[in-house]
N, C-alpha and C positions, 0 to 999 in steps of 0.2 A: 203551592201549598199541597197539591195532590201528591207530588213527589215526596215531600217531607213526611206526609202521613203514611205513604207507602213504605218508606224506609223505617219509620218508627214502628210500623206494624211488623216489618221483617225482624227488627231488633227484638221485639217482644216475643216473636216466635222462637228466635234463638235462645232467649232467656228461658222460655218454657222448656225447650229441649235440654238445656243445660241442667235445669232443676230435675227434669225427668231422668236424665242420665245419672245424676247424683243419687237419686232415690233407688236406683238399681243396686247400689252398694251402700245401703243405709248405715251399716255398722261403721264403714270407713268415714262416711259423711258426718255422722254424729260424733265420732271420736275426734275428728279434726275440729269440729265446732267446740266441743268440750275442752280440748287441750288449748285452743286459742283463748277461750274464756279464762282458763287458769293462767295462761301466759300473761294476759292483760292484767289480771288481778294481782299477780306477783309484782309486776311493775308498778301498779297503783299503790300497793302496800308501802312502797318506799316513801311516797308523798304523804300517805296517811301518818306514818311514823314521824316524818319531818315536821308536819304541821301540828302534830300533837305536842311537839317540843317548842317549836317556834310558831306562834299563832298566826303571824302575818308576815309577808315579805313584800314590801313596797306596794301595799294595798291589796295583795292577793291572799286570800284565806282558803281554807279547805273547801268551802262551798263553791268557790270559783274553780277549784281544781276538779270538783265533781262535774261541773258544767263543761270545762275544757275537755276532759277525757270523754265525756258523753258525745260531744260534737265531733271530735276527731275520729273516734272509733265508729260512730254511726256513719259519718261521711266516708271513711275508708271502707266500711262494710258494703255500703250501697255502691260506691264507685267500682271497687274491684270484684264485688259479688256479681255485678252486671257486666262490667267491661274487664273481665279477668285476664285477657291477653295483653293488657297494656304494659305490664311489667315483663312480658315475654317478647316484646317487640324487637329488641336488639338481636335476639337469637333467631327469630323468624326471618329478619332481613338478612342477617349474615349467612344463614343456611339456605337462602333462596326459596323459602317457603311461602313467599307472597305470590308465587306463580298461580297457585290454586285460586286465590281470591281475584287475581287480575283476569282470570278466564271467565268469571261470572258477571252477569249484568247487575251488579249491586255496588253501592257505595263502598269503596275498598276499605277505607279506614274504619267505618262503622262495622263492616262485616268482620274485619280482623279482630276488633276489640270485643265483639259480642260472641265470637265463636266458642269461647271458653269462660267459665266462671271460676273464680277462686273460692274453693269450698271453705277454707279457713276464714275467709273474710266474713262469712255469715256468723262466725263466732265473735268477731269484732262487733258486728251489728248487734248481736244479742247482748254483749257486755255493755255496749253503749246505751242501749235502752234501759238495762238494769241500773246503770250508773245515773241516768237521767232521773230515775225515780227518787234517788237520794237528794236531788237538788230541791225538791219540793215546789218546783215551778209548774203548777198544773192549771193555770188560767189559760183560756183559749188563745189570747194574744201571745203568751209566752210559749205555748206549744207550737203555734204557727211559726214564730220566730226561730224556735229551735230547729224545726224541720227545714226552714229556708236556709239557716246557717249551716246545717249539716249537709244539705244538698250542694251548697256552694263550696264547702270544704271538699266534698267528693269530686266535684268538677275540677277544682284546682289540682287535686292529687292526680287524677287520671290524666288531665291535660299536661301536667308536669312530667308524668311518666312517658307520655307520647313524645314530648319535646326531647327529653333525655334519650329515649330510645331511638329517635330519628337521627341522632348524631351518627348512628351506624352508616347511614347513607353517605356521609361526608368524610368520616375518619376511620372507617372500618369497624370491626366489632367493638361496640361501646357498652357491652353488657356490664363490665365492672364499673365503669364511670356512671352508668345509669343507676346501678344498685347503690353506689355510694351517694349519689345525689338524692335518691329517694330516702335513704336512711338519714341523711342530713336534714331533710325537710321534716320528717317524722320526729326525729330526736329534738330538734329545736322547737317544733310546734308544741311538744308536751311539757315545755318549761314555761313558767310565768313570764310573759313578754317583758315586764317592767325591769327584770334583772339584766336585760341586755341594753347596751348603749353603743353609740358611735358606729363603727364600721359593721359590727355584727348586726345591729338593728337595721342598718341600711340594707344589708344583704337579705335579711328576713322579709323585707318589703319589696325586693326586686329579684335578684338572681336566684335566691333560694327562698321562695315565697311562703315560708313557714308561718308568718304572721297572718296570712290570709287563710290558713288551714286551722289555726287554733285561736290565737289571741283576739283577732278582730271579730270572728264569728261569735266568740264567747262574750265579748264586750257588747256586741249587738243585742244579745239576749238579755244580758244583765243591766245594760244601760242604753236603751234604744234611742237612736236618733236617725232621722232620714238620711243624714250625711253618711253615717256608717253603713246603712243599708245600700245606698247608692254606690259607695266605694267597693263594698264586697261583691255586689251583683255585677258592677261594671268590670271589676278585675276578673271575675270568673268568666265573663263573656270574652274579655280581651285575651286571656290566656288560652281559652278553648279555641278561639279563632286563630291565634298564633300557632298553636299546636297543629291545627288542621293545615294551615298554610305551609309550615315547615315540613310536615309529613309529605304533602303532595309535591313540594319543591324537591325533596329528596327522592321521591318516587320516580321522578324523571331521570335520575341518575342510577336507578336500580338495574342490576344485571341479573338475569335469570339464573337460578341455581342449576347445577348439573346433576344433583342427586334426584332419585325417584322417590316421591313420598306418596303415601296413600292417605287421603282424608275421608273420613266417614262422617 
């Protein structure tokens, strides 16, 4: 327990340093946040126009889309705002940049993930909070469920990024595969889950866990059941454990880079 608390304390220090670094260039930070909010809003307008014409699609209405977008963007913002290096993992492995982390007496994976924060992800977080206001779900249980659902969505996204990035240990530079896989998860998660059937729905529950990023967290908030909560939390823990295991299995195959890098 002491070790866990020590590592969490270290991660918090890294988080504070990342925020302090971002504040040194406030104009850049604010512009990235604002443009990400605009980017999310443009994508969201599509669904607004769609549901203005077609009021419901297999039980999903505009109110459900508000909740879906809020959970996904808040989860993404928290996940990659704190663990910003998750999507850079293939490049770090391929370029031999893990040497720096291996030389320090810290949990390697946690240190790698927390070294950098994705500044634009804070724009996603801001957009998600603004979107949640539109849901009108302001009771204490609903807010608590929203936070749990968003946290689980963030864990699934970061863990999936680590899994995809760790492929680099086994097949060489997997940057493109990792990016395609992440885009697939995010794209599928932003659609009403009921429109998918058969093989696609099976993939969303397994290989490409988009359902655990969007639909299942949203259904947990809108129609709570202990079974849904257990499934979401259980899957979040399972994929996090799997990502950790695959990363360290790959790390045993890691070969040091020959380039000289300076880490500040």
